[in-house]
N, CA, C and O atoms as a Maestro MAE file, in Angstrom:
{
 s_m_m2io_version
 :::
 2.0.0
}

f_m_ct {
 s_m_title
 :::
 protein
 m_atom[232] {
  # First column is atom index #
  i_m_mmod_type
  r_m_x_coord
  r_m_y_coord
  r_m_z_coord
  i_m_residue_number
  s_m_chain_name
  s_m_pdb_residue_name
  s_m_pdb_atom_name
  i_m_atomic_number
  :::
  1 25 62.397 142.564 90.599 1 A "MET " " N  " 7
  2 3 63.079 141.443 91.047 1 A "MET " " CA " 6
  3 2 63.812 140.439 90.658 1 A "MET " " C  " 6
  4 15 63.500 139.525 89.895 1 A "MET " " O  " 8
  5 25 65.462 140.762 91.571 2 A "THR " " N  " 7
  6 3 65.786 139.363 91.096 2 A "THR " " CA " 6
  7 2 65.996 138.059 91.476 2 A "THR " " C  " 6
  8 15 65.828 137.714 92.645 2 A "THR " " O  " 8
  9 25 66.582 136.782 90.038 3 A "ASP " " N  " 7
  10 3 66.012 135.422 90.701 3 A "ASP " " CA " 6
  11 2 67.422 135.668 91.837 3 A "ASP " " C  " 6
  12 15 68.512 136.130 91.500 3 A "ASP " " O  " 8
  13 25 67.098 135.297 92.982 4 A "ASP " " N  " 7
  14 3 68.688 134.224 93.847 4 A "ASP " " CA " 6
  15 2 68.401 132.336 93.303 4 A "ASP " " C  " 6
  16 15 69.045 131.288 93.351 4 A "ASP " " O  " 8
  17 25 67.629 132.596 93.024 5 A "ALA " " N  " 7
  18 3 66.950 130.684 93.033 5 A "ALA " " CA " 6
  19 2 68.214 130.589 92.415 5 A "ALA " " C  " 6
  20 15 69.067 130.102 93.157 5 A "ALA " " O  " 8
  21 25 68.648 130.941 91.149 6 A "SER " " N  " 7
  22 3 70.249 130.201 89.943 6 A "SER " " CA " 6
  23 2 71.201 130.288 90.690 6 A "SER " " C  " 6
  24 15 71.380 131.503 90.785 6 A "SER " " O  " 8
  25 25 72.000 129.744 91.341 7 A "PRO " " N  " 7
  26 3 73.158 129.627 91.635 7 A "PRO " " CA " 6
  27 2 74.688 130.055 90.797 7 A "PRO " " C  " 6
  28 15 75.051 129.630 89.700 7 A "PRO " " O  " 8
  29 25 75.183 130.712 91.409 8 A "THR " " N  " 7
  30 3 76.485 131.593 90.028 8 A "THR " " CA " 6
  31 2 77.291 130.401 90.132 8 A "THR " " C  " 6
  32 15 76.945 129.307 90.576 8 A "THR " " O  " 8
  33 25 78.135 130.664 89.780 9 A "ALA " " N  " 7
  34 3 79.284 129.678 89.939 9 A "ALA " " CA " 6
  35 2 80.598 130.810 90.119 9 A "ALA " " C  " 6
  36 15 80.638 131.920 89.589 9 A "ALA " " O  " 8
  37 25 81.312 130.399 90.728 10 A "PRO " " N  " 7
  38 3 82.425 131.052 91.719 10 A "PRO " " CA " 6
  39 2 83.707 131.911 89.842 10 A "PRO " " C  " 6
  40 15 83.592 131.857 88.618 10 A "PRO " " O  " 8
  41 25 84.365 132.326 90.501 11 A "VAL " " N  " 7
  42 3 85.148 133.086 89.385 11 A "VAL " " CA " 6
  43 2 86.304 132.471 89.952 11 A "VAL " " C  " 6
  44 15 86.613 132.180 91.107 11 A "VAL " " O  " 8
  45 25 87.049 132.307 88.482 12 A "GLY " " N  " 7
  46 3 88.458 132.669 88.761 12 A "GLY " " CA " 6
  47 2 89.528 130.739 89.436 12 A "GLY " " C  " 6
  48 15 90.712 130.407 89.395 12 A "GLY " " O  " 8
  49 25 88.406 130.115 89.885 13 A "SER " " N  " 7
  50 3 88.736 129.054 90.305 13 A "SER " " CA " 6
  51 2 88.394 127.054 89.865 13 A "SER " " C  " 6
  52 15 87.354 126.920 89.220 13 A "SER " " O  " 8
  53 25 88.964 126.034 90.092 14 A "LEU " " N  " 7
  54 3 88.124 125.226 89.278 14 A "LEU " " CA " 6
  55 2 88.354 124.414 90.582 14 A "LEU " " C  " 6
  56 15 89.265 124.597 91.390 14 A "LEU " " O  " 8
  57 25 86.985 123.123 90.666 15 A "ALA " " N  " 7
  58 3 87.386 121.927 91.224 15 A "ALA " " CA " 6
  59 2 88.638 121.702 91.253 15 A "ALA " " C  " 6
  60 15 89.354 121.873 90.266 15 A "ALA " " O  " 8
  61 25 89.213 121.149 92.779 16 A "HIS " " N  " 7
  62 3 90.222 120.097 93.206 16 A "HIS " " CA " 6
  63 2 89.985 118.702 92.748 16 A "HIS " " C  " 6
  64 15 89.223 117.945 93.349 16 A "HIS " " O  " 8
  65 25 90.893 118.242 91.271 17 A "THR " " N  " 7
  66 3 90.383 116.942 91.160 17 A "THR " " CA " 6
  67 2 91.650 115.908 91.619 17 A "THR " " C  " 6
  68 15 91.459 114.732 91.311 17 A "THR " " O  " 8
  69 25 92.962 116.222 92.341 18 A "GLY " " N  " 7
  70 3 94.001 115.722 92.505 18 A "GLY " " CA " 6
  71 2 94.590 114.913 91.338 18 A "GLY " " C  " 6
  72 15 95.191 113.841 91.402 18 A "GLY " " O  " 8
  73 25 94.227 115.806 90.038 19 A "ALA " " N  " 7
  74 3 95.381 115.211 88.653 19 A "ALA " " CA " 6
  75 2 96.275 115.759 89.206 19 A "ALA " " C  " 6
  76 15 97.103 114.852 89.123 19 A "ALA " " O  " 8
  77 25 96.822 116.613 89.763 20 A "ASP " " N  " 7
  78 3 98.316 116.860 89.577 20 A "ASP " " CA " 6
  79 2 99.183 115.848 90.302 20 A "ASP " " C  " 6
  80 15 100.364 115.531 90.160 20 A "ASP " " O  " 8
  81 25 98.562 115.584 90.834 21 A "THR " " N  " 7
  82 3 99.244 114.201 91.515 21 A "THR " " CA " 6
  83 2 99.217 112.832 90.185 21 A "THR " " C  " 6
  84 15 99.169 111.638 90.483 21 A "THR " " O  " 8
  85 25 99.242 113.128 89.376 22 A "SER " " N  " 7
  86 3 99.322 111.742 88.282 22 A "SER " " CA " 6
  87 2 100.204 111.546 87.960 22 A "SER " " C  " 6
  88 15 100.461 110.400 87.593 22 A "SER " " O  " 8
  89 25 101.280 112.676 87.911 23 A "PRO " " N  " 7
  90 3 102.635 112.279 87.377 23 A "PRO " " CA " 6
  91 2 103.674 111.588 88.127 23 A "PRO " " C  " 6
  92 15 104.680 110.920 87.889 23 A "PRO " " O  " 8
  93 25 102.759 112.196 89.533 24 A "TRP " " N  " 7
  94 3 104.362 111.247 90.639 24 A "TRP " " CA " 6
  95 2 103.496 110.020 90.649 24 A "TRP " " C  " 6
  96 15 104.218 109.077 90.972 24 A "TRP " " O  " 8
  97 25 101.789 109.463 90.354 25 A "LEU " " N  " 7
  98 3 101.715 108.563 90.092 25 A "LEU " " CA " 6
  99 2 102.610 107.437 89.762 25 A "LEU " " C  " 6
  100 15 103.061 106.518 90.445 25 A "LEU " " O  " 8
  101 25 102.788 107.890 88.058 26 A "LEU " " N  " 7
  102 3 102.656 107.340 86.851 26 A "LEU " " CA " 6
  103 2 104.022 107.067 87.031 26 A "LEU " " C  " 6
  104 15 104.346 105.997 86.516 26 A "LEU " " O  " 8
  105 25 105.188 107.844 87.742 27 A "GLY " " N  " 7
  106 3 106.736 107.656 87.839 27 A "GLY " " CA " 6
  107 2 107.131 106.811 88.653 27 A "GLY " " C  " 6
  108 15 108.148 106.154 88.429 27 A "GLY " " O  " 8
  109 25 106.203 106.621 90.061 28 A "GLY " " N  " 7
  110 3 105.779 105.853 90.772 28 A "GLY " " CA " 6
  111 2 105.673 103.963 90.349 28 A "GLY " " C  " 6
  112 15 106.269 102.979 90.787 28 A "GLY " " O  " 8
  113 25 104.854 104.114 89.545 29 A "ALA " " N  " 7
  114 3 104.117 103.058 89.001 29 A "ALA " " CA " 6
  115 2 105.536 102.807 87.663 29 A "ALA " " C  " 6
  116 15 105.843 101.617 87.602 29 A "ALA " " O  " 8
  117 25 106.384 103.743 86.644 30 A "ALA " " N  " 7
  118 3 107.182 103.318 86.291 30 A "ALA " " CA " 6
  119 2 108.353 103.013 86.586 30 A "ALA " " C  " 6
  120 15 109.113 102.649 85.688 30 A "ALA " " O  " 8
  121 25 108.777 103.088 87.894 31 A "LEU " " N  " 7
  122 3 109.856 102.926 88.403 31 A "LEU " " CA " 6
  123 2 109.665 101.488 89.042 31 A "LEU " " C  " 6
  124 15 110.835 101.136 89.192 31 A "LEU " " O  " 8
  125 25 108.747 100.294 89.577 32 A "LEU " " N  " 7
  126 3 108.208 100.124 90.192 32 A "LEU " " CA " 6
  127 2 108.333 98.743 89.525 32 A "LEU " " C  " 6
  128 15 108.558 97.713 90.161 32 A "LEU " " O  " 8
  129 25 108.120 98.825 87.777 33 A "VAL " " N  " 7
  130 3 107.841 98.472 86.905 33 A "VAL " " CA " 6
  131 2 109.475 97.872 86.454 33 A "VAL " " C  " 6
  132 15 109.940 96.738 86.568 33 A "VAL " " O  " 8
  133 25 110.108 99.167 85.893 34 A "ALA " " N  " 7
  134 3 111.436 98.870 85.727 34 A "ALA " " CA " 6
  135 2 112.362 98.454 87.430 34 A "ALA " " C  " 6
  136 15 113.570 98.466 87.194 34 A "ALA " " O  " 8
  137 25 112.220 98.287 88.194 35 A "GLY " " N  " 7
  138 3 112.802 97.779 89.316 35 A "GLY " " CA " 6
  139 2 112.160 95.776 89.274 35 A "GLY " " C  " 6
  140 15 112.859 94.770 89.157 35 A "GLY " " O  " 8
  141 25 110.902 95.867 89.396 36 A "GLY " " N  " 7
  142 3 110.982 94.201 89.273 36 A "GLY " " CA " 6
  143 2 111.078 93.618 87.183 36 A "GLY " " C  " 6
  144 15 110.944 92.481 86.731 36 A "GLY " " O  " 8
  145 25 111.220 94.314 86.777 37 A "THR " " N  " 7
  146 3 111.659 93.593 84.735 37 A "THR " " CA " 6
  147 2 113.390 93.651 85.031 37 A "THR " " C  " 6
  148 15 114.019 92.952 84.236 37 A "THR " " O  " 8
  149 25 114.128 94.293 85.933 38 A "ALA " " N  " 7
  150 3 115.075 94.498 86.364 38 A "ALA " " CA " 6
  151 2 115.787 92.799 87.008 38 A "ALA " " C  " 6
  152 15 116.678 91.980 86.785 38 A "ALA " " O  " 8
  153 25 114.383 93.142 88.107 39 A "ALA " " N  " 7
  154 3 114.835 92.108 89.775 39 A "ALA " " CA " 6
  155 2 114.801 90.674 88.556 39 A "ALA " " C  " 6
  156 15 115.856 90.059 88.398 39 A "ALA " " O  " 8
  157 25 113.260 90.140 87.583 40 A "VAL " " N  " 7
  158 3 113.503 89.094 86.821 40 A "VAL " " CA " 6
  159 2 114.345 88.139 85.779 40 A "VAL " " C  " 6
  160 15 114.517 86.937 85.577 40 A "VAL " " O  " 8
  161 25 114.901 89.820 85.064 41 A "ILE " " N  " 7
  162 3 116.170 89.625 84.325 41 A "ILE " " CA " 6
  163 2 117.140 88.848 84.939 41 A "ILE " " C  " 6
  164 15 117.389 87.714 84.528 41 A "ILE " " O  " 8
  165 25 117.904 89.517 86.201 42 A "ALA " " N  " 7
  166 3 118.610 89.487 87.112 42 A "ALA " " CA " 6
  167 2 118.499 87.776 87.580 42 A "ALA " " C  " 6
  168 15 119.447 87.014 87.392 42 A "ALA " " O  " 8
  169 25 117.707 87.505 87.961 43 A "ALA " " N  " 7
  170 3 117.563 85.659 88.768 43 A "ALA " " CA " 6
  171 2 117.681 84.972 87.854 43 A "ALA " " C  " 6
  172 15 118.159 83.840 87.942 43 A "ALA " " O  " 8
  173 25 117.091 85.731 86.287 44 A "ARG " " N  " 7
  174 3 116.503 84.223 85.300 44 A "ARG " " CA " 6
  175 2 118.833 84.566 85.143 44 A "ARG " " C  " 6
  176 15 119.392 83.492 85.367 44 A "ARG " " O  " 8
  177 25 119.593 85.415 84.925 45 A "ARG " " N  " 7
  178 3 120.757 85.492 84.620 45 A "ARG " " CA " 6
  179 2 121.492 84.173 85.655 45 A "ARG " " C  " 6
  180 15 121.993 83.099 85.321 45 A "ARG " " O  " 8
  181 25 121.233 84.998 87.432 46 A "ARG " " N  " 7
  182 3 121.529 83.628 87.403 46 A "ARG " " CA " 6
  183 2 121.658 82.583 87.958 46 A "ARG " " C  " 6
  184 15 122.710 82.101 88.377 46 A "ARG " " O  " 8
  185 25 120.033 81.903 88.036 47 A "ALA " " N  " 7
  186 3 119.780 80.564 87.317 47 A "ALA " " CA " 6
  187 2 120.457 79.752 85.949 47 A "ALA " " C  " 6
  188 15 120.486 78.524 85.877 47 A "ALA " " O  " 8
  189 25 120.809 80.350 85.251 48 A "ARG " " N  " 7
  190 3 121.383 80.343 83.768 48 A "ARG " " CA " 6
  191 2 123.022 79.920 84.376 48 A "ARG " " C  " 6
  192 15 123.634 78.854 84.305 48 A "ARG " " O  " 8
  193 25 123.506 81.616 85.153 49 A "THR " " N  " 7
  194 3 124.790 81.003 85.394 49 A "THR " " CA " 6
  195 2 125.456 79.556 85.654 49 A "THR " " C  " 6
  196 15 126.171 78.641 85.245 49 A "THR " " O  " 8
  197 25 124.080 80.467 87.360 50 A "ASP " " N  " 7
  198 3 124.334 78.419 87.891 50 A "ASP " " CA " 6
  199 2 124.122 77.417 87.648 50 A "ASP " " C  " 6
  200 15 124.462 76.436 88.309 50 A "ASP " " O  " 8
  201 25 123.393 77.422 86.451 51 A "SER " " N  " 7
  202 3 122.972 76.062 85.549 51 A "SER " " CA " 6
  203 2 124.093 75.172 84.882 51 A "SER " " C  " 6
  204 15 124.137 73.976 84.594 51 A "SER " " O  " 8
  205 25 125.263 76.549 84.706 52 A "GLU " " N  " 7
  206 3 126.550 75.875 83.185 52 A "GLU " " CA " 6
  207 2 127.201 76.005 84.474 52 A "GLU " " C  " 6
  208 15 127.968 75.047 84.380 52 A "GLU " " O  " 8
  209 25 127.406 76.438 85.446 53 A "GLU " " N  " 7
  210 3 128.682 76.191 85.914 53 A "GLU " " CA " 6
  211 2 128.815 74.642 87.090 53 A "GLU " " C  " 6
  212 15 129.815 74.035 87.474 53 A "GLU " " O  " 8
  213 25 127.704 74.476 87.306 54 A "THR " " N  " 7
  214 3 127.731 72.754 87.466 54 A "THR " " CA " 6
  215 2 127.636 71.864 86.510 54 A "THR " " C  " 6
  216 15 127.214 72.380 85.475 54 A "THR " " O  " 8
  217 25 127.903 70.477 86.400 55 A "PRO " " N  " 7
  218 3 128.293 69.414 85.845 55 A "PRO " " CA " 6
  219 2 127.080 68.891 85.399 55 A "PRO " " C  " 6
  220 15 126.287 68.669 86.314 55 A "PRO " " O  " 8
  221 25 126.682 68.620 84.250 56 A "ALA " " N  " 7
  222 3 125.074 67.375 84.040 56 A "ALA " " CA " 6
  223 2 125.584 66.389 84.897 56 A "ALA " " C  " 6
  224 15 126.742 66.224 85.280 56 A "ALA " " O  " 8
  225 25 124.613 65.785 85.136 57 A "GLU " " N  " 7
  226 3 124.851 64.449 86.351 57 A "GLU " " CA " 6
  227 2 124.396 63.953 84.957 57 A "GLU " " C  " 6
  228 15 123.835 64.652 84.113 57 A "GLU " " O  " 8
  229 25 124.794 62.349 84.814 58 A "ASN " " N  " 7
  230 3 124.958 61.493 83.088 58 A "ASN " " CA " 6
  231 2 124.202 60.114 84.130 58 A "ASN " " C  " 6
  232 15 123.958 59.019 83.622 58 A "ASN " " O  " 8
  :::
 }
 m_bond[231] {
  # First column is bond index #
  i_m_from
  i_m_to
  i_m_order
  :::
  1 1 2 1
  2 2 3 1
  3 3 4 2
  4 3 5 1
  5 5 6 1
  6 6 7 1
  7 7 8 2
  8 7 9 1
  9 9 10 1
  10 10 11 1
  11 11 12 2
  12 11 13 1
  13 13 14 1
  14 14 15 1
  15 15 16 2
  16 15 17 1
  17 17 18 1
  18 18 19 1
  19 19 20 2
  20 19 21 1
  21 21 22 1
  22 22 23 1
  23 23 24 2
  24 23 25 1
  25 25 26 1
  26 26 27 1
  27 27 28 2
  28 27 29 1
  29 29 30 1
  30 30 31 1
  31 31 32 2
  32 31 33 1
  33 33 34 1
  34 34 35 1
  35 35 36 2
  36 35 37 1
  37 37 38 1
  38 38 39 1
  39 39 40 2
  40 39 41 1
  41 41 42 1
  42 42 43 1
  43 43 44 2
  44 43 45 1
  45 45 46 1
  46 46 47 1
  47 47 48 2
  48 47 49 1
  49 49 50 1
  50 50 51 1
  51 51 52 2
  52 51 53 1
  53 53 54 1
  54 54 55 1
  55 55 56 2
  56 55 57 1
  57 57 58 1
  58 58 59 1
  59 59 60 2
  60 59 61 1
  61 61 62 1
  62 62 63 1
  63 63 64 2
  64 63 65 1
  65 65 66 1
  66 66 67 1
  67 67 68 2
  68 67 69 1
  69 69 70 1
  70 70 71 1
  71 71 72 2
  72 71 73 1
  73 73 74 1
  74 74 75 1
  75 75 76 2
  76 75 77 1
  77 77 78 1
  78 78 79 1
  79 79 80 2
  80 79 81 1
  81 81 82 1
  82 82 83 1
  83 83 84 2
  84 83 85 1
  85 85 86 1
  86 86 87 1
  87 87 88 2
  88 87 89 1
  89 89 90 1
  90 90 91 1
  91 91 92 2
  92 91 93 1
  93 93 94 1
  94 94 95 1
  95 95 96 2
  96 95 97 1
  97 97 98 1
  98 98 99 1
  99 99 100 2
  100 99 101 1
  101 101 102 1
  102 102 103 1
  103 103 104 2
  104 103 105 1
  105 105 106 1
  106 106 107 1
  107 107 108 2
  108 107 109 1
  109 109 110 1
  110 110 111 1
  111 111 112 2
  112 111 113 1
  113 113 114 1
  114 114 115 1
  115 115 116 2
  116 115 117 1
  117 117 118 1
  118 118 119 1
  119 119 120 2
  120 119 121 1
  121 121 122 1
  122 122 123 1
  123 123 124 2
  124 123 125 1
  125 125 126 1
  126 126 127 1
  127 127 128 2
  128 127 129 1
  129 129 130 1
  130 130 131 1
  131 131 132 2
  132 131 133 1
  133 133 134 1
  134 134 135 1
  135 135 136 2
  136 135 137 1
  137 137 138 1
  138 138 139 1
  139 139 140 2
  140 139 141 1
  141 141 142 1
  142 142 143 1
  143 143 144 2
  144 143 145 1
  145 145 146 1
  146 146 147 1
  147 147 148 2
  148 147 149 1
  149 149 150 1
  150 150 151 1
  151 151 152 2
  152 151 153 1
  153 153 154 1
  154 154 155 1
  155 155 156 2
  156 155 157 1
  157 157 158 1
  158 158 159 1
  159 159 160 2
  160 159 161 1
  161 161 162 1
  162 162 163 1
  163 163 164 2
  164 163 165 1
  165 165 166 1
  166 166 167 1
  167 167 168 2
  168 167 169 1
  169 169 170 1
  170 170 171 1
  171 171 172 2
  172 171 173 1
  173 173 174 1
  174 174 175 1
  175 175 176 2
  176 175 177 1
  177 177 178 1
  178 178 179 1
  179 179 180 2
  180 179 181 1
  181 181 182 1
  182 182 183 1
  183 183 184 2
  184 183 185 1
  185 185 186 1
  186 186 187 1
  187 187 188 2
  188 187 189 1
  189 189 190 1
  190 190 191 1
  191 191 192 2
  192 191 193 1
  193 193 194 1
  194 194 195 1
  195 195 196 2
  196 195 197 1
  197 197 198 1
  198 198 199 1
  199 199 200 2
  200 199 201 1
  201 201 202 1
  202 202 203 1
  203 203 204 2
  204 203 205 1
  205 205 206 1
  206 206 207 1
  207 207 208 2
  208 207 209 1
  209 209 210 1
  210 210 211 1
  211 211 212 2
  212 211 213 1
  213 213 214 1
  214 214 215 1
  215 215 216 2
  216 215 217 1
  217 217 218 1
  218 218 219 1
  219 219 220 2
  220 219 221 1
  221 221 222 1
  222 222 223 1
  223 223 224 2
  224 223 225 1
  225 225 226 1
  226 226 227 1
  227 227 228 2
  228 227 229 1
  229 229 230 1
  230 230 231 1
  231 231 232 2
  :::
 }
}
């Protein structure tokens, strides 16, 4: 008599976990962070340049 109660694992395949999208997600997140950093730097430079061009009111 064979023991049919114990399941056997399928041969040659692993569970699909979605880990193949991780590099794309990390790349997209890095681009968003870089874009946000560039926007903050540009805004600070613009604010500093604008304040230097206008004479101070005494």
